[in-house]
Z-matrix of the N, CA and C atoms (Angstrom, degrees):
N
C 1 1.447
C 2 1.523 1 107.37
N 3 1.319 2 116.75 1 136.09
C 4 1.452 3 120.63 2 178.44
C 5 1.527 4 109.25 3 -74.20
N 6 1.356 5 117.49 4 151.79
C 7 1.471 6 119.67 5 -177.78
C 8 1.521 7 114.06 6 -57.50
N 9 1.335 8 118.97 7 -29.40
C 10 1.457 9 121.44 8 -178.74
C 11 1.507 10 113.78 9 -101.30
N 12 1.329 11 118.39 10 23.94
C 13 1.469 12 121.37 11 -174.81
C 14 1.516 13 112.99 12 -56.22
N 15 1.332 14 117.55 13 -36.01
C 16 1.462 15 120.47 14 -179.18
C 17 1.530 16 110.57 15 -62.75
N 18 1.325 17 117.70 16 -33.88
C 19 1.460 18 121.66 17 -175.95
C 20 1.526 19 112.81 18 -87.89
N 21 1.329 20 118.27 19 1.77
C 22 1.453 21 121.19 20 179.28
C 23 1.522 22 111.46 21 -72.43
N 24 1.304 23 118.86 22 -10.98
C 25 1.457 24 122.95 23 179.14
C 26 1.524 25 106.86 24 -94.02
N 27 1.341 26 116.12 25 80.28
C 28 1.457 27 121.73 26 -173.04
C 29 1.519 28 113.95 27 -54.98
N 30 1.321 29 118.58 28 -36.77
C 31 1.458 30 120.22 29 -176.18
C 32 1.532 31 112.76 30 -68.40
N 33 1.330 32 117.35 31 -15.20
C 34 1.469 33 121.41 32 -179.66
C 35 1.531 34 112.66 33 -111.86
N 36 1.309 35 117.89 34 1.63
C 37 1.460 36 121.52 35 -172.13
C 38 1.525 37 113.16 36 -59.98
N 39 1.335 38 118.89 37 -29.65
C 40 1.459 39 121.29 38 -177.12
C 41 1.523 40 113.83 39 -97.15
N 42 1.327 41 118.67 40 5.64
C 43 1.463 42 121.69 41 179.88
C 44 1.536 43 108.85 42 -73.63
N 45 1.331 44 117.91 43 122.52
C 46 1.465 45 119.56 44 179.72
C 47 1.531 46 111.09 45 -73.27
N 48 1.313 47 116.30 46 140.45
C 49 1.458 48 122.43 47 177.10
C 50 1.522 49 108.15 48 -135.35
N 51 1.313 50 116.68 49 160.60
C 52 1.455 51 121.82 50 176.95
C 53 1.516 52 108.56 51 -107.96
N 54 1.310 53 115.41 52 129.41
C 55 1.463 54 121.31 53 176.07
C 56 1.519 55 107.15 54 -93.41
N 57 1.318 56 116.16 55 125.53
C 58 1.467 57 122.10 56 -179.39
C 59 1.517 58 108.40 57 -115.13
N 60 1.323 59 117.52 58 127.66
C 61 1.458 60 122.39 59 177.04
C 62 1.520 61 107.51 60 -110.15
N 63 1.311 62 115.89 61 120.19
C 64 1.465 63 120.48 62 -179.05
C 65 1.526 64 108.73 63 -100.68
N 66 1.321 65 114.29 64 117.34
C 67 1.452 66 120.22 65 -178.58
C 68 1.520 67 112.03 66 -77.27
N 69 1.302 68 116.96 67 -25.46
C 70 1.452 69 121.73 68 -179.30
C 71 1.513 70 109.78 69 157.75
N 72 1.302 71 116.12 70 -177.27
C 73 1.459 72 119.75 71 178.37
C 74 1.524 73 109.07 72 -147.45
N 75 1.312 74 113.75 73 169.36
C 76 1.462 75 120.13 74 178.83
C 77 1.516 76 108.59 75 -158.30
N 78 1.306 77 117.15 76 124.07
C 79 1.458 78 118.90 77 173.39
C 80 1.534 79 108.63 78 -66.28
N 81 1.318 80 116.32 79 140.74
C 82 1.462 81 120.53 80 179.63
C 83 1.520 82 109.43 81 -151.85
N 84 1.287 83 116.96 82 -177.85
C 85 1.468 84 121.68 83 179.29
C 86 1.521 85 109.60 84 -115.45
N 87 1.319 86 116.07 85 163.38
C 88 1.459 87 120.07 86 175.17
C 89 1.525 88 110.90 87 -62.95
N 90 1.320 89 116.68 88 -34.01
C 91 1.461 90 120.33 89 177.81
C 92 1.526 91 110.67 90 -61.04
N 93 1.342 92 117.13 91 -43.86
C 94 1.463 93 120.99 92 179.42
C 95 1.527 94 110.98 93 -65.73
N 96 1.335 95 116.78 94 -37.93
C 97 1.463 96 121.12 95 177.66
C 98 1.528 97 109.63 96 -63.72
N 99 1.319 98 116.98 97 -42.64
C 100 1.462 99 121.57 98 -178.64
C 101 1.534 100 111.82 99 -63.97
N 102 1.323 101 117.54 100 -24.85
C 103 1.461 102 121.36 101 -178.81
C 104 1.528 103 112.85 102 -88.37
N 105 1.331 104 118.29 103 -4.06
C 106 1.463 105 120.45 104 -179.95
C 107 1.515 106 110.98 105 -65.95
N 108 1.311 107 115.72 106 144.89
C 109 1.465 108 121.57 107 175.99
C 110 1.522 109 107.64 108 -146.90
N 111 1.320 110 115.92 109 168.80
C 112 1.463 111 120.02 110 177.91
C 113 1.530 112 108.86 111 -55.29
N 114 1.305 113 116.77 112 130.05
C 115 1.463 114 121.42 113 -179.23
C 116 1.519 115 113.47 114 96.43
N 117 1.349 116 117.78 115 -9.49
C 118 1.465 117 120.54 116 177.60
C 119 1.528 118 109.75 117 -62.69
N 120 1.311 119 116.18 118 143.70
C 121 1.468 120 121.91 119 176.08
C 122 1.516 121 107.68 120 -109.47
N 123 1.330 122 115.86 121 127.97
C 124 1.462 123 121.78 122 179.25
C 125 1.530 124 107.57 123 -116.36
N 126 1.331 125 118.31 124 106.00
C 127 1.464 126 120.76 125 178.97
C 128 1.533 127 110.39 126 -64.39
N 129 1.318 128 116.19 127 143.67
C 130 1.461 129 121.41 128 178.68
C 131 1.518 130 109.76 129 -111.21
N 132 1.335 131 116.06 130 178.91
C 133 1.461 132 121.47 131 -175.45
C 134 1.528 133 113.87 132 -88.09
N 135 1.315 134 118.05 133 7.21
C 136 1.466 135 121.52 134 -179.14
C 137 1.526 136 109.54 135 -114.39
N 138 1.320 137 114.79 136 146.65
C 139 1.456 138 120.09 137 175.74
C 140 1.525 139 109.62 138 -83.28
N 141 1.319 140 116.20 139 152.57
C 142 1.466 141 120.52 140 175.80
C 143 1.532 142 108.40 141 -56.55
N 144 1.317 143 116.16 142 135.17
C 145 1.459 144 121.11 143 179.12
C 146 1.516 145 114.47 144 92.81
N 147 1.327 146 118.22 145 -10.69
C 148 1.467 147 120.81 146 177.06
C 149 1.515 148 109.94 147 -73.59
N 150 1.324 149 115.66 148 157.77
C 151 1.460 150 119.80 149 175.91
C 152 1.523 151 110.10 150 -77.04
N 153 1.343 152 114.90 151 161.49
C 154 1.454 153 122.14 152 179.82
C 155 1.519 154 109.54 153 -109.84
N 156 1.333 155 116.77 154 158.26
C 157 1.464 156 121.60 155 178.29
C 158 1.522 157 110.24 156 -88.68
N 159 1.335 158 115.93 157 138.65
C 160 1.461 159 122.39 158 179.30
C 161 1.524 160 107.45 159 -115.95
N 162 1.343 161 116.80 160 125.48
C 163 1.459 162 122.58 161 -177.49
C 164 1.516 163 110.48 162 -119.23
N 165 1.318 164 116.04 163 148.62
C 166 1.464 165 123.39 164 168.63
C 167 1.522 166 105.71 165 -131.31
N 168 1.326 167 116.02 166 121.99
C 169 1.457 168 120.20 167 -179.49
C 170 1.513 169 113.20 168 58.99
N 171 1.320 170 117.54 169 33.74
C 172 1.450 171 121.21 170 178.82
C 173 1.523 172 114.31 171 80.17
N 174 1.335 173 117.94 172 -1.35
C 175 1.461 174 121.97 173 179.90
C 176 1.518 175 110.06 174 -102.24
N 177 1.333 176 116.23 175 135.07
C 178 1.459 177 120.59 176 178.82
C 179 1.522 178 109.33 177 -66.41
N 180 1.310 179 117.03 178 118.03
C 181 1.458 180 123.44 179 -178.04
C 182 1.522 181 111.42 180 -98.11
N 183 1.342 182 115.95 181 -41.30
C 184 1.456 183 119.21 182 -171.79
C 185 1.520 184 110.39 183 -165.46
N 186 1.338 185 114.79 184 174.38
C 187 1.455 186 121.24 185 164.53
C 188 1.516 187 106.19 186 -115.60
N 189 1.327 188 115.89 187 153.96
C 190 1.453 189 119.61 188 -175.09
C 191 1.518 190 110.26 189 -151.32
N 192 1.333 191 113.94 190 165.26
C 193 1.455 192 120.51 191 173.42
C 194 1.521 193 108.09 192 -118.17
N 195 1.312 194 115.59 193 152.71
C 196 1.461 195 120.76 194 -179.39
C 197 1.524 196 108.89 195 -81.42
N 198 1.342 197 115.67 196 135.40
C 199 1.465 198 122.72 197 177.52
C 200 1.525 199 108.83 198 -137.50
N 201 1.304 200 116.78 199 168.98
C 202 1.460 201 122.85 200 172.59
C 203 1.531 202 106.25 201 -108.48
N 204 1.335 203 117.30 202 125.53
C 205 1.462 204 122.97 203 179.02
C 206 1.514 205 108.47 204 -128.88
N 207 1.308 206 116.96 205 120.36
C 208 1.465 207 121.97 206 -178.69
C 209 1.527 208 111.71 207 54.04
N 210 1.330 209 116.23 208 38.41
C 211 1.455 210 120.84 209 177.49
C 212 1.516 211 114.97 210 77.72
N 213 1.341 212 117.43 211 6.80
C 214 1.464 213 121.24 212 -179.54
C 215 1.526 214 110.22 213 -120.53
N 216 1.321 215 114.83 214 151.31
C 217 1.456 216 121.05 215 175.13
C 218 1.520 217 108.77 216 -65.79
N 219 1.326 218 117.33 217 134.67
C 220 1.465 219 122.39 218 -179.16
C 221 1.521 220 108.50 219 -148.04
N 222 1.321 221 116.05 220 177.41
C 223 1.467 222 120.62 221 175.14
C 224 1.522 223 109.61 222 -125.27
N 225 1.323 224 115.72 223 149.18
C 226 1.460 225 123.25 224 172.84
C 227 1.523 226 106.71 225 -113.68
N 228 1.320 227 116.28 226 120.40
C 229 1.466 228 121.18 227 -179.34
C 230 1.534 229 109.07 228 -66.41
N 231 1.330 230 115.72 229 129.24
C 232 1.459 231 120.45 230 178.46
C 233 1.525 232 111.84 231 -105.68
N 234 1.308 233 117.48 232 -33.30
C 235 1.470 234 123.06 233 176.23
C 236 1.514 235 108.00 234 -142.56
N 237 1.329 236 116.96 235 137.27
C 238 1.456 237 122.65 236 -178.76
C 239 1.522 238 108.50 237 -116.81
N 240 1.339 239 117.43 238 132.35
C 241 1.456 240 122.14 239 -175.42
C 242 1.517 241 113.10 240 -111.14
N 243 1.330 242 118.38 241 29.85
C 244 1.464 243 122.21 242 179.86
C 245 1.516 244 111.13 243 -83.61
N 246 1.320 245 114.90 244 145.39
C 247 1.463 246 120.03 245 169.98
C 248 1.512 247 107.06 246 -96.20
N 249 1.316 248 117.23 247 143.72
C 250 1.469 249 121.68 248 175.84
C 251 1.517 250 107.94 249 -58.95
N 252 1.339 251 117.85 250 139.88
C 253 1.453 252 122.89 251 -177.70
C 254 1.524 253 111.28 252 -56.74
N 255 1.322 254 118.47 253 -30.00
C 256 1.455 255 121.38 254 -179.21
C 257 1.524 256 111.56 255 -66.54
N 258 1.336 257 117.35 256 -20.39
C 259 1.466 258 120.33 257 178.42
C 260 1.516 259 111.78 258 -67.59
N 261 1.359 260 117.12 259 -21.51
C 262 1.447 261 120.80 260 -179.19
C 263 1.523 262 112.91 261 -89.80
N 264 1.321 263 118.01 262 -9.20
C 265 1.468 264 120.86 263 -176.59
C 266 1.519 265 110.26 264 -58.60
N 267 1.310 266 115.51 265 125.94
C 268 1.460 267 121.04 266 176.98
C 269 1.506 268 115.04 267 77.79
N 270 1.322 269 118.97 268 6.93
C 271 1.456 270 120.43 269 -178.64
C 272 1.512 271 113.05 270 -99.30
N 273 1.345 272 116.30 271 -7.82
C 274 1.456 273 119.39 272 -178.72
C 275 1.503 274 112.82 273 81.40
N 276 1.333 275 118.73 274 6.66
C 277 1.464 276 122.91 275 179.87
C 278 1.493 277 110.34 276 -93.09
């Protein structure tokens, strides 16, 4: 897949999307949520140093690691799960 495969669909290039980075999750109860306060620590299902999942429109796009870029929190893509746009040709997708 070429690095710019996502942008090969010119008719959709200007459609705004939201990138969501999920750090992890944890099953809990409403009682536990009600007891949360400033300073509470909520353990997640990922170990320190693991990559995070990156979603667009609810679809898994990539995994990434957290970095600092120009003094701001950012992500560095480690694995990309996109299919080349040509793979959809003639499939009705």
